NUGU-908611 format. One record per atom (N, C-alpha, C): residue number from 1; residue in three letters; atom name; x, y, z. Coordinates in Angstrom, 3 decimals, m for minus. Each point is the difference from the previous one (the first is absolute). Layout:
BEGIN
NUM ALA CA X Y Z
...
***
This chain:
BEGIN
1 MET N 82.061 116.471 37.934
1 MET CA m1.394 m0.256 m0.281
1 MET C m0.633 m0.715 1.181
2 ASN N m1.161 0.437 0.340
2 ASN CA m0.755 m0.638 1.070
2 ASN C m1.011 m0.961 m0.595
3 ASN N 0.187 m1.260 0.293
3 ASN CA m0.968 m1.008 m0.422
3 ASN C m0.885 m0.320 1.189
4 PRO N m1.292 0.217 m0.121
4 PRO CA m0.877 m0.333 1.124
4 PRO C m0.075 m1.518 0.182
5 VAL N m0.204 m0.405 1.240
5 VAL CA m0.134 m1.421 0.324
5 VAL C m1.358 m0.468 m0.510
6 PRO N m0.037 m1.131 m0.722
6 PRO CA m1.291 m0.502 m0.486
6 PRO C m0.943 m0.302 1.159
7 ALA N m1.273 0.207 m0.256
7 ALA CA m1.001 m0.208 1.044
7 ALA C m0.053 m1.449 0.456
8 SER N 0.377 m0.945 m0.886
8 SER CA m0.050 m1.406 0.380
8 SER C 1.076 m0.357 1.015
9 MET N 1.061 0.815 0.096
9 MET CA 1.077 m0.285 0.944
9 MET C m0.217 0.655 1.355
10 VAL N m0.936 0.888 0.110
10 VAL CA m0.273 0.680 1.259
10 VAL C m0.981 m0.846 0.801
11 ASP N 0.352 m0.276 1.241
11 ASP CA m0.864 m0.788 0.871
11 ASP C m0.859 0.950 0.823
12 PRO N m1.324 0.019 m0.220
12 PRO CA m0.849 0.916 0.764
12 PRO C m0.085 m0.363 1.472
13 GLU N 0.283 m1.236 0.337
13 GLU CA m0.077 m0.435 1.389
13 GLU C 1.399 m0.377 0.483
14 ALA N 0.929 0.929 m0.033
14 ALA CA 1.401 m0.280 0.305
14 ALA C 0.202 m0.457 1.443
15 GLY N m0.840 0.398 0.926
15 GLY CA 0.182 m0.359 1.398
15 GLY C m0.537 m1.372 0.343
16 LYS N m0.801 m0.622 m0.879
16 LYS CA m0.625 m1.295 0.293
16 LYS C 0.818 m1.131 m0.614
17 PRO N 0.090 m1.132 0.706
17 PRO CA 0.717 m1.139 m0.590
17 PRO C m0.759 m0.556 m1.202
18 ARG N 0.738 m0.488 m0.960
18 ARG CA m0.617 m0.537 m1.207
18 ARG C m0.561 m1.400 0.269
19 VAL N m1.022 m0.362 m0.748
19 VAL CA m0.680 m1.283 0.190
19 VAL C 0.921 m1.188 m0.267
20 PRO N 0.813 m0.020 m1.070
20 PRO CA 0.881 m1.165 m0.202
20 PRO C 0.983 m0.212 1.146
21 LEU N 0.477 1.073 0.592
21 LEU CA 0.904 m0.124 1.136
21 LEU C m0.705 m0.659 1.182
22 LEU N m1.244 0.343 0.199
22 LEU CA m0.775 m0.629 1.081
22 LEU C m0.194 m1.485 m0.265
23 TRP N m0.272 m0.374 m1.254
23 TRP CA m0.163 m1.411 m0.347
23 TRP C 1.297 m0.768 0.240
24 VAL N 1.116 0.556 m0.410
24 VAL CA 1.287 m0.661 0.195
24 VAL C 0.275 m0.175 1.489
25 ALA N m0.263 1.009 0.780
25 ALA CA 0.237 m0.090 1.444
25 ALA C m0.918 m1.044 0.646
26 ALA N m1.274 0.011 m0.343
26 ALA CA m0.946 m0.953 0.589
26 ALA C 0.338 m1.428 m0.380
27 LEU N 0.326 m0.241 m1.263
27 LEU CA 0.343 m1.350 m0.430
27 LEU C 1.327 m0.455 0.588
28 SER N 0.931 0.909 0.190
28 SER CA 1.270 m0.355 0.635
28 SER C m0.212 m0.418 1.453
29 VAL N m0.838 0.726 0.703
29 VAL CA m0.295 m0.350 1.392
29 VAL C m0.694 m1.363 0.067
30 LEU N m0.962 m0.253 m0.897
30 LEU CA m0.663 m1.301 m0.014
30 LEU C 0.985 m1.130 m0.297
31 PHE N 0.923 0.252 m0.926
31 PHE CA 0.998 m1.010 m0.332
31 PHE C 0.904 m0.290 1.191
32 LEU N 0.421 1.030 0.699
32 LEU CA 0.869 m0.198 1.155
32 LEU C m0.730 m0.703 1.141
33 LEU N m1.266 0.326 0.197
33 LEU CA m0.767 m0.627 1.075
33 LEU C m0.386 m1.437 m0.333
34 SER N m0.015 m0.368 m1.269
34 SER CA m0.400 m1.360 m0.372
34 SER C 0.992 m1.042 0.502
35 GLY N 1.222 0.395 0.253
35 GLY CA 0.975 m0.937 0.543
35 GLY C m0.314 m0.455 1.419
36 PHE N m0.816 0.753 0.715
36 PHE CA m0.352 m0.341 1.367
36 PHE C m1.277 m0.825 0.107
37 LEU N m0.640 m0.281 m1.129
37 LEU CA m1.222 m0.803 0.017
37 LEU C 0.345 m1.463 0.231
38 PRO N m0.889 m0.740 0.650
38 PRO CA 0.279 m1.429 0.194
38 PRO C m0.142 m0.755 m1.324
39 ALA N 0.704 m1.127 m0.095
39 ALA CA m0.077 m0.823 m1.210
39 ALA C m1.400 m0.593 m0.100
40 PHE N m0.527 m0.053 m1.221
40 PHE CA m1.353 m0.489 m0.229
40 PHE C m0.013 m0.792 m1.292
41 ARG N m0.584 m1.181 0.055
41 ARG CA m0.130 m0.807 m1.209
41 ARG C m1.314 0.347 m0.680
42 PHE N 0.097 0.519 m1.200
42 PHE CA m1.203 0.351 m0.737
42 PHE C m0.688 m1.233 m0.567
43 PHE N 0.780 m0.998 m0.379
43 PHE CA m0.561 m1.203 m0.611
43 PHE C 0.455 m1.209 0.802
44 SER N m0.968 m0.727 0.551
44 SER CA 0.354 m1.153 0.827
44 SER C 0.500 m1.162 m0.846
45 LEU N m0.489 m0.128 m1.217
45 LEU CA 0.435 m1.063 m0.906
45 LEU C 0.476 0.622 m1.310
46 PRO N 0.980 m0.608 m0.645
46 PRO CA 0.452 0.541 m1.292
46 PRO C m1.091 0.003 m1.069
47 THR N m0.980 m0.902 0.111
47 THR CA m1.075 m0.012 m0.998
47 THR C m0.888 1.241 0.113
48 HIS N m0.050 0.617 1.170
48 HIS CA m0.771 1.235 0.140
48 HIS C 0.732 1.187 m0.620
49 TYR N 1.299 m0.145 m0.171
49 TYR CA 0.818 1.063 m0.568
49 TYR C m0.138 0.075 m1.519
50 LEU N m0.314 m1.114 m0.635
50 LEU CA m0.009 m0.083 m1.455
50 LEU C m0.963 0.980 m0.677
51 PRO N m1.253 0.137 0.425
51 PRO CA m0.880 0.965 m0.687
51 PRO C 0.486 1.444 0.124
52 PHE N 0.545 0.350 1.155
52 PHE CA 0.519 1.358 0.199
52 PHE C 1.214 0.238 m0.886
53 HIS N 0.904 m0.968 m0.043
53 HIS CA 1.192 0.116 m0.836
53 HIS C m0.389 0.123 m1.474
54 THR N m0.934 m0.820 m0.438
54 THR CA m0.436 0.028 m1.397
54 THR C m0.650 1.328 m0.341
55 ALA N m0.821 0.528 0.893
55 ALA CA m0.646 1.293 m0.248
55 ALA C 1.038 1.112 m0.121
56 LEU N 0.996 0.004 0.881
56 LEU CA 1.044 1.023 m0.084
56 LEU C 0.842 m0.159 m1.256
57 GLU N 0.247 m1.220 m0.423
57 GLU CA 0.735 m0.224 m1.244
57 GLU C m0.776 0.546 m1.191
58 PHE N m1.311 m0.204 m0.028
58 PHE CA m0.798 0.520 m1.109
58 PHE C m0.072 1.532 0.010
59 VAL N 0.012 0.605 1.169
59 VAL CA 0.063 1.461 0.072
59 VAL C 1.323 0.492 m0.573
60 ALA N 1.090 m0.657 0.369
60 ALA CA 1.314 0.377 m0.527
60 ALA C 0.055 m0.191 m1.512
61 MET N m0.595 m1.081 m0.494
61 MET CA m0.028 m0.220 m1.452
61 MET C m0.827 1.065 m0.706
62 ALA N m1.109 0.399 0.596
62 ALA CA m0.842 1.025 m0.616
62 ALA C 0.735 1.329 m0.087
63 VAL N 0.708 0.372 1.050
63 VAL CA 0.748 1.258 m0.022
63 VAL C 1.114 m0.058 m1.042
64 SER N 0.716 m1.113 m0.062
64 SER CA 1.065 m0.144 m0.992
64 SER C m0.555 0.031 m1.417
65 ALA N m1.127 m0.646 m0.218
65 ALA CA m0.620 0.005 m1.326
65 ALA C m0.482 1.399 m0.377
66 MET N m0.485 0.763 0.971
66 MET CA m0.433 1.371 m0.298
66 MET C 1.176 0.892 m0.364
67 VAL N 1.139 m0.191 0.667
67 VAL CA 1.190 0.774 m0.362
67 VAL C 0.439 m0.362 m1.411
68 PHE N m0.031 m1.289 m0.345
68 PHE CA 0.333 m0.410 m1.369
68 PHE C m0.967 0.622 m1.001
69 ALA N m1.296 m0.045 0.290
69 ALA CA m0.995 0.554 m0.931
69 ALA C 0.194 1.500 m0.188
70 LEU N 0.314 0.699 1.063
70 LEU CA 0.248 1.440 m0.109
70 LEU C 1.229 0.272 m0.851
71 ALA N 1.063 m0.746 0.243
71 ALA CA 1.221 0.188 m0.793
71 ALA C m0.239 m0.360 m1.457
72 TRP N m0.777 m1.037 m0.255
72 TRP CA m0.276 m0.413 m1.370
72 TRP C m0.823 1.064 m0.729
73 ASN N m0.947 0.599 0.672
73 ASN CA m0.831 1.020 m0.641
73 ASN C 0.740 1.319 m0.181
74 LEU N 1.062 0.230 0.766
74 LEU CA 0.778 1.230 m0.126
74 LEU C 1.248 m0.185 m0.857
75 ARG N 0.124 m1.119 m0.685
75 ARG CA 1.216 m0.297 m0.753
75 ARG C 0.250 0.955 m1.151
76 SER N m1.059 0.616 m0.523
76 SER CA 0.177 0.914 m1.132
76 SER C 0.214 1.452 0.436
77 ALA N m0.048 0.267 1.285
77 ALA CA 0.210 1.367 0.483
77 ALA C 1.459 0.389 m0.197
78 SER N 0.233 1.242 m0.351
78 SER CA 1.371 0.449 m0.241
78 SER C 0.762 0.117 1.317
79 GLY N 1.289 m0.337 m0.054
79 GLY CA 0.834 0.083 1.200
79 GLY C m0.338 m1.031 1.041
80 ASN N m0.546 m1.141 m0.424
80 ASN CA m0.459 m1.013 0.939
80 ASN C 0.645 m1.345 m0.316
81 SER N 1.301 0.012 m0.270
81 SER CA 0.662 m1.220 m0.452
81 SER C 0.171 m1.033 1.113
82 GLN N 0.056 0.417 1.239
82 GLN CA 0.192 m0.959 1.091
82 GLN C m1.289 m0.709 0.402
83 SER N m1.139 0.493 m0.444
83 SER CA m1.256 m0.602 0.436
83 SER C m0.180 m1.413 m0.549
84 ILE N 0.486 m0.267 m1.193
84 ILE CA m0.112 m1.355 m0.544
84 ILE C 0.842 m0.966 0.836
85 LEU N 1.200 0.402 0.363
85 LEU CA 0.860 m0.851 0.829
85 LEU C m0.650 m0.239 1.365
86 LEU N m0.512 1.050 0.606
86 LEU CA m0.671 m0.129 1.290
86 LEU C m1.246 m0.877 m0.119
87 GLY N m0.770 0.222 m1.056
87 GLY CA m1.226 m0.778 m0.195
87 GLY C 0.263 m1.469 m0.219
88 THR N 0.997 m0.331 m0.810
88 THR CA 0.310 m1.414 m0.213
88 THR C 0.572 m0.642 1.260
89 GLY N 0.713 0.773 0.800
89 GLY CA 0.458 m0.511 1.288
89 GLY C m1.162 m0.353 0.906
90 PHE N m1.012 0.852 0.029
90 PHE CA m1.168 m0.291 0.824
90 PHE C m0.836 m1.129 m0.575
91 LEU N 0.015 m0.167 m1.325
91 LEU CA m0.663 m1.162 m0.589
91 LEU C 0.699 m1.278 0.445
92 ALA N 1.328 0.021 0.033
92 ALA CA 0.747 m1.162 0.485
92 ALA C m0.322 m0.274 1.466
93 VAL N m0.100 1.052 0.809
93 VAL CA m0.363 m0.172 1.412
93 VAL C m1.385 m0.630 0.118
94 THR N m0.935 0.440 m0.837
94 THR CA m1.355 m0.556 0.025
94 THR C 0.019 m1.481 m0.335
95 LEU N 0.728 m0.372 m1.042
95 LEU CA 0.031 m1.405 m0.414
95 LEU C 0.706 m0.878 1.031
96 ILE N 1.070 0.501 0.587
96 ILE CA 0.688 m0.763 1.042
96 ILE C m0.888 m0.144 1.229
97 ASP N m0.707 1.053 0.346
97 ASP CA m0.923 m0.050 1.142
97 ASP C m1.140 m0.982 m0.271
98 LEU N m0.497 m0.036 m1.234
98 LEU CA m1.050 m0.953 m0.357
98 LEU C 0.511 m1.429 0.118
99 ALA N 1.213 m0.250 m0.503
99 ALA CA 0.578 m1.341 0.121
99 ALA C 0.201 m0.372 1.465
100 HIS N 0.425 0.957 0.815
100 HIS CA 0.180 m0.256 1.433
100 HIS C m1.339 m0.326 0.661
101 THR N m1.025 0.742 m0.348
101 THR CA m1.316 m0.218 0.609
101 THR C m0.561 m1.357 m0.391
102 LEU N 0.127 m0.361 m1.274
102 LEU CA m0.566 m1.267 m0.445
102 LEU C 0.816 m1.204 0.465
103 SER N 1.270 0.196 0.292
103 SER CA 0.823 m1.124 0.433
103 SER C 0.133 m0.081 1.509
104 PHE N m0.761 0.808 0.736
104 PHE CA 0.051 m0.049 1.456
104 PHE C m0.457 m1.378 0.466
105 THR N 0.584 m0.531 1.051
105 THR CA m0.191 m1.381 0.428
105 THR C m1.458 m0.356 0.270
106 GLY N m0.775 0.893 0.574
106 GLY CA m1.364 m0.324 0.381
106 GLY C m1.019 0.103 m1.109
107 ILE N 0.379 0.483 m1.182
107 ILE CA m0.939 0.144 m1.104
107 ILE C m0.289 m1.377 m0.573
108 SER N m1.283 m0.366 m0.061
108 SER CA m0.340 m1.311 m0.553
108 SER C m0.198 0.102 m1.507
109 GLY N 0.232 m1.098 m0.685
109 GLY CA m0.196 m0.039 m1.440
109 GLY C 1.197 0.462 m0.792
110 TRP N 1.101 0.281 0.653
110 TRP CA 1.215 0.435 m0.691
110 TRP C 1.135 m0.910 0.456
111 PRO N 0.757 m0.566 m0.918
111 PRO CA 1.052 m0.928 0.427
111 PRO C 1.067 0.710 0.823
112 ALA N 0.339 m0.590 1.119
112 ALA CA 0.998 0.593 0.899
112 ALA C 1.396 m0.230 m0.563
113 ALA N 0.866 0.976 0.223
113 ALA CA 1.375 m0.115 m0.516
113 ALA C 0.854 m0.828 0.928
***
């Protein structure tokens, strides 16, 4: 029996490099060249680092909370038994990240450990 190849598997531009391959190559070259850059201090004082660190921590917490919310809303879907475990893991990551952010040394109004 001859089974035709599905149209989704045929590449109409077989001679051209694919876009993801170009991204991987470009980012690899940038990563390799970054080792030759001179050392640079982004923050002259540790107090200037605190707002940037806090902002990145809140971004990480937001992403973790969104993964938990997605897993929680998909808990009743059939064949989705691992999503609750994954979601509660990300909830734990969110709470630990929140505790880390609030207990950071430069945060005022929170007792230091």
